[in-house]
C-alpha positions as CSV (number, residue, x, y, z in Angstrom):
1,X,10.3,-16.0,79.0
2,X,6.5,-15.7,79.1
3,X,4.6,-13.8,81.8
4,X,0.9,-14.6,82.2
5,X,-1.5,-12.6,84.4
6,X,-3.4,-14.9,86.7
7,X,-7.1,-14.6,87.5
8,X,-6.5,-14.6,91.2
9,X,-3.7,-12.0,90.9
10,X,0.0,-12.1,90.2
11,X,1.9,-13.6,87.2
12,X,3.0,-17.0,86.2
13,X,6.4,-17.1,84.5
14,X,7.3,-19.9,82.1
15,X,10.5,-20.7,80.2
16,X,9.8,-22.3,77.0
17,X,13.4,-23.4,76.4
18,X,13.4,-25.2,79.8
19,X,10.5,-27.7,80.0
20,X,8.9,-27.5,83.4
21,X,10.6,-24.4,84.5
22,X,7.6,-22.4,86.0
23,X,7.4,-19.9,88.8
24,X,5.2,-17.1,89.9
25,X,5.1,-13.8,91.6
26,X,2.6,-11.4,93.1
27,X,3.9,-8.6,90.8
28,X,5.6,-8.6,87.4
29,X,8.8,-7.5,89.0
30,X,8.6,-10.3,91.6
31,X,7.9,-12.9,88.9
32,X,10.9,-11.6,87.0
33,X,13.1,-12.2,90.1
34,X,11.6,-15.6,90.7
35,X,12.2,-16.6,87.1
36,X,15.9,-15.6,87.3
37,X,16.3,-17.9,90.3
38,X,14.3,-20.7,88.6
39,X,16.4,-20.5,85.4
40,X,19.7,-20.5,87.5
41,X,18.6,-23.4,89.6
42,X,17.3,-25.4,86.6
43,X,20.6,-24.8,84.6
44,X,22.8,-25.6,87.8
45,X,20.8,-28.9,88.2
46,X,21.4,-29.9,84.5
47,X,25.1,-29.1,84.8
48,X,25.5,-30.9,88.1
49,X,23.8,-34.0,86.5
50,X,26.4,-33.8,83.7
51,X,23.8,-32.8,81.1
52,X,24.2,-30.0,78.6
53,X,22.2,-26.7,78.5
54,X,19.6,-26.7,75.9
55,X,20.8,-24.9,72.7
56,X,18.1,-22.2,73.2
57,X,19.6,-21.4,76.5
58,X,23.3,-21.8,75.7
59,X,23.4,-19.7,72.6
60,X,20.2,-17.6,72.1
61,X,19.6,-14.1,73.1
62,X,17.0,-13.5,75.9
63,X,13.5,-12.8,74.8
64,X,10.7,-11.5,77.1
65,X,7.0,-11.3,76.5
66,X,5.0,-9.0,78.7
67,X,1.3,-8.9,78.8
68,X,-0.1,-5.5,79.3
69,X,-3.8,-5.3,80.2
70,X,-5.5,-2.3,78.6
71,X,-8.7,-0.7,79.7
72,X,-11.7,-1.5,77.8
73,X,-14.0,1.1,76.3
C-alpha cells in the first residue's frame, strides 16, 4: 500500500499488487479506510468473476508506506 500526499490536499492510496486499485481520502486515516474498502471490493470482484487473487495478495504480508512531511530548516 502506498500513500501519496496530494498538492491539493489529502492522500492518494494505491495498491501495487492490484493494478488500477486506487482511492483517496482527505486525511491519511480516511485514505486507509477507503483503501480497505477498495481492496475488498477489488478482490470480491475477481472472485465473483472466477479469477484468482494475485499471489502478492493471497500469500504476502501487508506492507504499508507512509509519507511523513518534515519541516524544512
